[in-house]
C-alpha positions in Angstrom: 9.3 -20.4 3.9 7.0 -19.2 6.7 9.7 -16.8 7.9 10.1 -15.5 4.3 6.3 -15.0 4.0 6.3 -13.1 7.3 9.1 -10.8 6.0 7.2 -10.1 2.8 4.0 -9.5 4.7 5.7 -7.0 7.0 7.0 -5.2 3.9 3.5 -5.1 2.5 2.2 -3.7 5.7 4.6 -0.8 5.4 3.7 -0.2 1.8 0.0 -0.3 2.7 0.1 2.4 5.4 -0.2 5.3 3.0 -2.7 3.4 0.9 -4.9 2.7 3.9 -4.8 6.3 5.0 -5.5 7.6 1.6 -8.4 5.2 1.1 -9.8 6.2 4.5 -9.8 9.9 3.5 -11.2 9.4 -0.1 -13.9 6.9 1.0 -15.7 9.7 2.9 -17.0 11.0 -0.5 -18.0 7.5 -1.4 -20.0 7.2 1.8 -21.8 10.4 1.0 -22.7 9.0 -2.4 -23.9 5.8 -0.8 -26.1 7.7 1.7 -27.6 9.6 -1.2 -28.4 6.3 -2.9 -30.3 5.2 0.2 -27.8 2.7 1.7 -27.3 2.3 5.4 -23.8 2.4 6.9 -23.7 -1.4 7.1 -24.7 -1.8 3.4 -22.2 0.7 2.2 -19.4 -0.8 4.3 -20.2 -4.3 3.0 -20.1 -3.0 -0.5 -16.7 -1.5 0.0 -15.4 -4.7 1.6 -16.6 -6.8 -1.4 -16.2 -4.6 -4.4 -12.9 -2.8 -3.8 -13.3 -0.4 -6.7 -13.7 3.3 -6.2 -15.0 4.2 -9.7 -17.2 1.1 -9.8 -18.8 1.9 -6.5 -19.4 5.6 -7.4 -21.0 4.5 -10.7 -23.1 1.9 -8.9 -24.3 4.3 -6.2 -25.0 7.0 -8.8 -27.1 4.7 -10.9 -28.9 3.4 -7.9 -29.8 7.0 -7.0 -31.1 7.5 -10.6 -33.2 4.3 -10.4 -31.3 2.5 -13.1 -32.1 -1.1 -13.9 -30.0 -4.2 -13.2 -28.8 -4.6 -16.8 -27.7 -1.0 -17.0 -25.8 -1.2 -13.7 -24.1 -4.5 -14.8 -22.9 -3.0 -18.1 -21.6 0.2 -16.5 -19.8 -1.7 -13.8 -18.2 -3.9 -16.4 -16.9 -0.8 -18.3 -15.8 1.0 -15.2 -13.9 -2.0 -13.8 -12.5 -3.4 -17.1 -9.1 -1.9 -16.4 -8.6 -4.4 -13.6 -8.5 -7.2 -16.1 -5.4 -5.6 -17.6 -3.8 -5.1 -14.2 -4.5 -8.8 -13.3 -2.9 -9.9 -16.6 0.2 -7.8 -15.8 0.4 -8.9 -12.2 0.1 -12.6 -13.2 3.4 -12.2 -15.1 5.0 -10.9 -11.9 4.3 -14.1 -10.0 6.4 -17.2 -10.0 5.1 -19.9 -12.4 4.5 -22.3 -9.4 2.3 -19.8 -7.5 -1.0 -21.6 -6.6 -4.4 -20.9 -7.9 -5.7 -19.7 -4.5 -3.1 -17.0 -4.3 -3.9 -15.9 -7.8 -7.6 -15.7 -7.1 -7.1 -13.7 -4.0 -4.8 -11.2 -5.7 -7.2 -10.9 -8.6 -10.1 -10.2 -6.2 -8.2 -7.3 -4.7 -6.5 -5.6 -7.6 -6.9 -1.8 -7.1 -4.8 0.9 -8.7 -2.7 1.6 -5.7 -2.2 -2.0 -4.5 -1.3 -2.9 -8.1 1.2 0.0 -8.2 3.1 -1.1 -5.1 2.9 -4.8 -6.1 4.2 -4.4 -9.6 7.0 -2.2 -8.3 8.3 -4.9 -5.9 11.8 -6.1 -7.0 11.9 -9.5 -8.8 9.1 -12.0 -8.5 6.2 -11.0 -6.4 5.5 -12.9 -3.2 1.7 -12.9 -2.7 2.2 -12.2 1.0 3.6 -8.7 0.1 0.3 -7.8 -1.5 -1.6 -9.4 1.4 0.2 -7.0 3.7 -0.9 -4.0 1.7 -4.4 -5.4 1.4 -4.6 -5.9 5.2 -4.5 -2.1 5.7 -6.0 -0.9 2.4 -9.2 -2.9 2.7 -10.2 -1.8 6.2 -9.2 1.8 5.4 -11.6 1.9 2.4 -14.4 0.2 4.3 -14.0 2.3 7.4 -13.9 5.6 5.4 -17.1 4.6 3.6 -18.8 3.8 6.8 -17.9 7.1 8.4 -18.8 8.9 5.2 -22.3 7.6 5.5 -22.5 8.6 9.2 -20.6 11.8 9.3 -20.0 12.9 5.8 -22.6 15.6 5.6 -21.1 17.3 8.7 -18.0 18.4 6.8 -18.1 21.4 4.5 -17.9 20.7 0.7 -14.4 22.1 0.5 -13.1 19.6 3.0 -14.7 16.7 1.3 -13.3 17.8 -2.1 -9.8 18.1 -0.6 -10.0 14.6 0.8 -10.9 13.2 -2.6 -7.8 14.8 -4.2 -5.5 13.1 -1.7 -5.7 9.7 -3.4 -4.4 11.1 -6.7 -1.4 12.5 -4.9 -0.8 9.2 -3.2 -1.0 7.4 -6.6 1.5 9.8 -8.1 3.9 9.1 -5.3 3.9 5.4 -6.3 5.3 5.9 -9.8 7.6 8.9 -9.1 10.4 6.9 -7.5 10.8 4.4 -10.4 10.4 7.2 -12.9 13.3 9.0 -11.3 15.5 5.9 -11.6 14.5 4.9 -15.2 14.6 7.2 -18.2 12.3 4.8 -20.0 9.6 4.9 -17.3 9.9 8.6 -17.1 9.4 9.0 -20.8 6.4 6.7 -20.8 4.8 8.6 -18.0 5.2 11.9 -19.8 3.9 10.3 -23.1 0.9 8.8 -21.3 0.0 12.1 -19.6 0.2 13.9 -22.9 -1.9 11.3 -24.8 -4.5 11.2 -21.9 -4.8 15.0 -22.1 -5.2 14.9 -25.8 -7.8 12.1 -25.8 -9.9 13.9 -23.1 -9.8 17.1 -25.1 -10.2 15.9 -28.7 -13.8 16.1 -30.0 -13.4 12.8 -31.8 -13.3 10.9 -28.5 -16.1 12.9 -26.9 -18.7 10.1 -27.2 -16.4 7.6 -25.6 -16.6 6.9 -21.8 -13.6 7.6 -19.6 -13.3 3.9 -18.8 -13.0 3.0 -22.5 -10.5 5.7 -23.1 -8.4 4.5 -20.1 -8.5 0.9 -21.4 -7.5 1.9 -24.9 -4.6 4.0 -23.8 -3.4 1.4 -21.4 -3.4 -1.4 -24.0 -1.8 0.8 -26.7 0.9 2.2 -24.4 1.7 -1.0 -22.6 1.9 -2.9 -25.9 4.2 -0.3 -27.4 6.4 -0.2 -24.3 6.6 -4.0 -24.3 7.7 -4.1 -27.9 10.1 -1.2 -27.8 11.5 -1.6 -24.3 11.3 -5.4 -23.3 12.4 -6.4 -19.8 14.7 -9.4 -19.7 13.7 -12.4 -17.5 17.1 -12.3 -15.8 15.8 -9.4 -13.7 13.1 -11.6 -12.2 15.5 -14.5 -11.7 17.7 -12.4 -9.5 15.0 -12.1 -6.9 
């Protein structure tokens, strides 16, 4: 069992290399936001080590800069990070039934978009050590980028900082492109989700709805429809 865990951990490390590099680049902008909110490099780094949520941290630092109260910050953080509940529910179905509570808690603590993407794409049942390998590079990359963003962020021109922030989206796209190329169903769902997301963001009827709520609604509706129309048989997991 230990040798199997080591093998899965090594695979997770390989999957975590681009995530860690992407996080390191994107976190520069987060560090600048933290500095504007009055945080020191240590405080900002500790926040990134504990929170593990880009949108949540940006929201928190922005509200801190605006002098928002604790209740307002708590509500906005709940909205910004609610999508991670959906990811955790989905990831729990990927684990073997006998997976212990400690493993489930650790995975739930570090569910990010990109780590979730590589974990849910792993063939068969998910060995937690695969995700641990990805986390081992993603977490330090995010924290180190935040730290350097506080210290050096203002040195770089705005165009460079903006370019770094776009890199994470490109990396996330690279996660779902390979399975989309192999599966017509996934490819169709990706295109439908892109179209609906564009419509919801443009339609005036959704203008008063926050981006976090829109993301959650689309995720629930699309995933529920996909589960009903294109169910995945258990036999695929049993083959792992």
